[in-house]
C-alpha positions in Angstrom: 101.2 86.5 120.9 101.1 88.1 124.4 104.3 89.3 125.8 105.7 87.4 128.8 108.3 88.7 131.1 110.3 86.2 133.1 112.6 86.9 136.0 115.3 84.2 136.3 118.5 83.9 138.2 121.6 82.8 136.3 121.4 79.3 138.0 117.8 78.8 137.1 118.4 79.9 133.5 121.3 77.4 133.2 119.1 74.7 134.6 116.3 75.5 132.1 118.8 75.5 129.2 120.2 72.1 130.2 116.7 70.7 130.4 115.9 71.6 126.7 115.9 69.0 124.0 117.9 69.4 120.8 114.8 70.3 118.9 114.0 73.0 121.5 117.5 74.4 121.2 117.4 74.4 117.4 114.1 76.3 117.5 115.5 78.9 119.8 118.7 79.2 117.6 116.5 79.7 114.5 114.4 82.4 116.2 117.4 84.2 117.6 119.3 84.1 114.3 116.9 86.6 112.7 117.4 89.0 115.6 121.2 88.9 115.8 122.4 88.2 112.2 121.4 90.6 109.5 120.4 88.7 106.5 122.3 88.9 103.3 121.3 92.0 101.4 119.1 91.3 98.4 117.5 88.2 99.9 114.0 87.7 101.3 112.4 85.4 103.8 109.1 83.5 103.1 107.3 85.9 105.4 108.7 89.0 103.6 107.7 87.6 100.2 104.3 86.5 101.5 103.6 90.1 102.6 105.0 91.6 99.4 103.0 89.4 97.1 99.9 89.1 99.2 100.1 85.3 99.2 100.1 82.9 102.1 103.4 81.7 103.5 102.3 78.1 102.6 101.8 79.1 99.0 105.3 80.8 98.9 106.9 77.7 100.4 105.2 75.4 97.9 106.3 77.6 95.0 109.9 77.6 96.4 109.8 73.8 96.4 108.5 73.8 92.9 111.5 76.0 91.8 109.4 79.0 90.8 111.8 81.4 92.6 115.0 79.9 91.0 117.9 79.0 93.2 117.3 79.7 96.9 119.6 79.9 99.9 119.1 77.5 102.8 119.6 79.3 106.0 119.5 76.5 108.5 116.0 75.1 108.2 114.6 78.2 106.5 114.8 79.4 102.9 115.9 82.8 101.6 115.0 83.9 98.1 117.4 86.1 96.2 116.3 89.4 94.6 117.0 87.9 91.2 114.7 84.9 92.0 112.0 87.1 93.3 112.2 89.3 90.2 112.1 86.2 88.0 108.9 85.0 89.7 107.3 88.5 89.4 108.2 88.6 85.7 106.7 85.1 85.0 103.5 85.9 86.9 102.7 89.4 85.8 101.6 90.7 82.5 98.4 91.8 80.9 95.3 90.5 82.6 92.9 88.4 80.7 89.8 90.2 79.6 86.9 88.2 78.4 86.2 89.0 74.8 82.7 90.1 74.0 81.0 87.7 71.6 81.0 89.1 68.0 77.9 90.9 67.0 75.8 89.0 64.5 76.3 90.0 60.9 72.9 90.8 59.4 72.6 90.1 55.8 71.0 92.7 53.6 67.6 91.8 52.3 67.9 90.5 48.8 66.5 93.0 46.3 65.6 91.8 42.9 67.4 94.1 40.4 64.9 93.4 37.7 65.5 92.1 34.3 69.1 92.0 33.1 
């Protein structure tokens, strides 16, 4: 996103703020909360988990809703996953990779040899 620099007077800023809807104000509050409030140590945002696990944010969000990260913390309209929840997910979804087994080699029978008279 390109950086935009605005120059506003106090009065024009106040006028702009008064013209915003509740949804606009909630969006601004959510965006600013990340900047000014340090998140609880040992918790992760969807974006942080997405980057760490190399999965899309939508996939992480879906798996949070399915309960695959255990109990999560609601931070306004966003979710925060605890370190224990993230570790639980990693433990459940990691392990030995599946390797396709080679088909067994055919067992060749020895040619029947007549031992002669018994």
